[in-house]
C-alpha positions as CSV (number, residue, x, y, z in Angstrom):
1,M,28.6,-63.9,5.6
2,T,27.4,-60.4,5.8
3,T,27.7,-58.2,2.8
4,R,29.9,-55.9,4.9
5,S,32.5,-58.8,5.4
6,G,32.7,-59.3,1.7
7,L,33.0,-55.6,1.1
8,A,35.7,-55.3,3.8
9,A,37.8,-58.0,2.1
10,L,37.3,-56.3,-1.3
11,L,38.3,-52.9,0.0
12,V,41.9,-54.1,0.3
13,V,42.0,-55.1,-3.4
14,A,40.0,-52.2,-4.7
15,F,43.0,-49.8,-5.2
16,S,43.7,-50.8,-8.8
17,A,42.1,-51.6,-12.1
18,P,40.9,-55.1,-12.9
19,I,43.2,-57.5,-14.7
20,A,42.8,-61.0,-16.1
21,T,43.9,-63.8,-13.8
22,P,44.6,-66.9,-15.9
23,A,45.4,-69.8,-13.6
24,D,44.7,-73.5,-13.0
25,I,42.9,-74.9,-10.0
26,D,43.6,-78.7,-9.8
27,G,42.1,-80.2,-6.6
28,A,44.0,-78.5,-3.8
29,S,46.5,-76.7,-6.0
30,Y,46.3,-73.2,-7.4
31,V,48.9,-72.4,-10.0
32,S,49.2,-69.1,-11.9
33,E,51.8,-69.0,-14.6
34,A,50.9,-65.4,-15.3
35,Y,51.9,-64.3,-11.8
36,G,54.5,-67.1,-11.3
37,L,53.0,-68.4,-8.0
38,R,51.5,-71.5,-6.5
39,A,49.4,-72.1,-3.4
40,T,47.8,-75.1,-1.7
41,L,44.2,-74.5,-1.1
42,P,42.3,-75.9,1.9
43,R,40.2,-79.0,1.5
44,G,36.4,-78.9,2.1
45,W,35.9,-75.3,1.0
46,R,33.9,-73.9,-1.9
47,I,36.6,-72.5,-4.3
48,T,35.9,-70.0,-7.0
49,E,38.5,-68.5,-9.4
50,S,37.2,-65.0,-9.5
51,S,38.2,-62.4,-12.0
52,G,35.2,-60.2,-11.3
53,Y,37.0,-58.1,-8.7
54,P,40.2,-56.2,-9.1
55,R,43.3,-58.4,-8.6
56,S,41.3,-61.2,-7.0
57,M,42.6,-64.6,-7.8
58,V,40.6,-67.0,-5.7
59,W,37.6,-66.9,-3.3
60,M,37.1,-69.7,-0.8
61,S,34.1,-70.0,1.5
62,R,32.5,-72.3,4.0
63,S,29.4,-72.2,6.0
64,K,30.4,-73.7,9.3
65,P,31.9,-71.5,10.6
66,R,30.7,-68.9,8.2
67,V,34.0,-67.5,6.8
68,R,35.5,-66.4,3.4
69,I,39.1,-66.3,2.3
70,A,40.3,-64.2,-0.6
71,L,43.7,-64.6,-2.4
72,T,44.6,-61.4,-4.1
73,I,47.6,-59.9,-5.9
74,D,48.8,-56.3,-6.3
75,P,51.9,-55.1,-8.3
76,I,54.7,-53.4,-6.5
77,A,54.9,-49.9,-8.0
78,A,58.3,-48.3,-8.9
79,D,57.6,-45.4,-6.6
80,C,55.0,-44.4,-4.0
81,R,53.5,-41.5,-6.0
82,G,50.1,-41.7,-7.6
83,G,48.3,-43.6,-4.9
84,A,50.1,-46.9,-5.3
85,A,49.0,-49.5,-2.8
86,F,52.5,-51.1,-2.5
87,C,55.8,-49.6,-3.5
88,N,58.3,-51.6,-1.5
89,R,59.5,-55.2,-1.6
90,D,60.1,-55.3,2.1
91,P,57.1,-57.3,3.7
92,A,57.1,-55.1,6.8
93,A,56.9,-51.9,4.6
94,A,54.1,-53.5,2.6
95,A,52.2,-54.3,5.8
96,A,52.7,-50.7,7.0
97,A,51.3,-49.4,3.7
98,L,48.3,-51.7,4.1
99,R,47.8,-50.6,7.6
100,A,47.7,-46.9,6.5
101,H,45.1,-47.7,3.8
102,L,42.9,-49.6,6.3
103,V,43.1,-46.9,9.0
104,G,42.3,-44.3,6.4
105,A,39.3,-46.3,5.4
106,G,38.0,-46.4,8.9
107,F,39.0,-50.0,10.0
108,E,40.1,-50.6,13.6
109,I,43.4,-52.5,13.7
110,T,43.2,-54.9,16.6
111,S,46.5,-56.8,16.2
112,Q,49.7,-56.7,14.1
113,E,52.4,-59.3,13.9
114,Q,55.8,-58.5,12.4
115,T,57.1,-61.9,11.5
116,R,58.5,-63.2,8.3
117,T,55.0,-63.0,6.9
118,P,53.4,-59.8,8.5
119,E,49.8,-60.0,9.5
120,L,47.1,-57.6,10.5
121,E,43.8,-58.3,12.3
122,Y,41.2,-55.7,11.9
123,Q,37.5,-55.1,12.1
124,S,34.7,-52.8,11.0
125,G,31.3,-53.2,12.5
126,R,30.6,-56.9,12.7
127,S,33.3,-57.9,10.2
128,Y,36.5,-59.5,11.6
129,L,39.4,-59.9,9.3
130,R,42.9,-61.4,9.3
131,H,45.3,-60.4,6.5
132,A,48.7,-61.7,5.6
133,V,51.1,-59.9,3.3
134,I,53.5,-62.0,1.2
135,V,56.0,-60.6,-1.3
136,V,56.4,-62.8,-4.4
137,G,58.6,-61.3,-7.1
138,D,57.3,-58.0,-8.2
139,S,53.9,-58.5,-6.4
140,V,52.3,-58.5,-3.0
141,V,50.0,-61.4,-2.4
142,S,47.3,-60.9,0.2
143,V,45.6,-63.7,2.0
144,I,42.5,-62.2,3.6
145,L,40.1,-64.1,6.0
146,A,36.8,-62.5,6.8
147,A,34.5,-63.8,9.5
148,D,31.3,-62.8,11.4
149,S,32.9,-63.1,14.8
150,P,36.3,-63.0,16.5
151,G,35.8,-66.6,17.5
152,D,35.1,-67.7,13.9
153,R,38.2,-65.8,12.8
154,A,40.3,-67.5,15.5
155,S,38.9,-71.0,14.7
156,M,40.3,-70.8,11.1
157,G,43.8,-69.9,12.3
158,R,45.4,-73.1,11.3
159,T,43.8,-73.2,7.9
160,F,44.8,-69.6,7.3
161,D,48.4,-70.2,8.4
162,R,48.8,-73.3,6.1
163,L,47.4,-71.4,3.1
164,T,49.6,-68.4,3.8
165,Q,52.7,-70.6,4.2
166,S,51.9,-72.5,1.0
167,V,52.0,-69.3,-1.2
168,R,55.4,-69.5,-3.1
169,P,56.9,-68.6,-6.4
170,L,56.8,-71.2,-9.2
171,S,60.5,-70.8,-9.8
172,F,61.2,-72.5,-6.4
173,D,58.6,-75.2,-7.0
174,R,60.3,-78.6,-7.1
175,S,57.1,-80.7,-7.3
176,P,56.4,-82.6,-10.6
C-alpha cells in the first residue's frame, strides 16, 4: 500500500487528540468495553490493535489485493463550534460533516450512498477509499478501506459490508 493510502485513511481520524483504546481482540471478535462496541473482524487479514494514531482502534491489512481497513472512533461533540469533526447523532449529518472535511482537504468524492449506514467513496492521487459512518451511542465509528486501485477497492466490497454491518453497541449484544 502506498504511503499516500495510509495517510489518506489517517486524515479522517486526525481531527482530534490521541486517546487510549483498551479492547480485546479474540479471533474474529473485537470488543471495546471502553467504547461499548463490538465488531466481527474479517478472517485471513493481519490485524493490529493500534493506539499510535488518534482514535484508531484496529488496523487490518492484506497483500492480495493490497488493501488496508481502519476502524476508528470519534466523539460526537455537544455543538459544532471549535472544529469538531462530528456534532450530530444523525448518520446522514455525520456523513455530510465528513464529506465537508474531505472536500476541504482536497479529496475527490466519487460516490455517496445515503442508506441506513451512509458511505462515501473518494480518492486522492492513486489512493481509492471507501468510508462508512456508523453512529454508536455518543460516538461515530468509521470503517475506512484504502486500496491502490478502484478494482481492488471494489473487490473488497463484501468484506467491507460485513465488517460495517457487524459494528454494534455492546448493550445490544446477546452472544455469550
